[in-house]
N, C-alpha and C positions, 0 to 999 in steps of 0.2 A: 208317308212322303211327306205332305205338307208339314210336318214337325219336323221334319232333315232339311228342307228349306228353309223353313225361319228360324234355324240354329246355323247353318251353313256360313261358311265365311268364303266361297266362292260365291255365294248368291246373295249378299247381302244387301244389296241395290234395292232399296224398295218395293220397284217396279215387279223385280221376279217373285218378293214376296208373294204380291197382289194377285200375280198371275199363277199363284200356286194355289192361293184359296181362292181363284173364280173355278179353278179346272178340281178343285175338291169339290165346291159346291155343284157344280154341273154334275159331276161323276156322281153326287147324293141323290141331284134328283132326277136323275137317268134311274137309279136302282128305284125308287119309291115312284118313280112314274111309268117309265116305261116297263120296266121288271124283265126286257132282253136284251141286255144289252152286254152281256159276258162275251160274245164274241166281237161287238166292237170295241170291248176293253182292252180286253186282249192284244186287239189289232192294236191299238193305240197305245198299248204299255211296253211294247218291246220297244216299239224304235223310240218312245219317249227315256224308258227307262236306260238305255243305250246311248242317249244323248246326254242325261245327267251324269251316268257313270266317267265317260268323256268328259265333261265340263269341268266336275268336282276332282277327278281323281287322275286321270292320266294329264290335263294338258297341265294343271298346278304343278306336277312331279316335273315336269318336261321345264318348265320354267323354273324351279329352285334347280335343274339339273344344269340347266344352261347357264344359271345365274354364279355358280360355284365354279363353273369350267370344265364341265366333267361333258 
């Protein structure tokens, strides 16, 4: 996911890139240190993925359709 955010046009602001890097680092640290993160990661990943999909795929398509007059 980190590489997708860094390569994304809709998340091109540097703030989003550093936020994604921080989240990736925290997930890596939880994997190494806590080793009991699976349920928490799953609970956080589903809404985060839904939000990311909305921001990157649904809203840009609606904006493009509206700009074309459809």
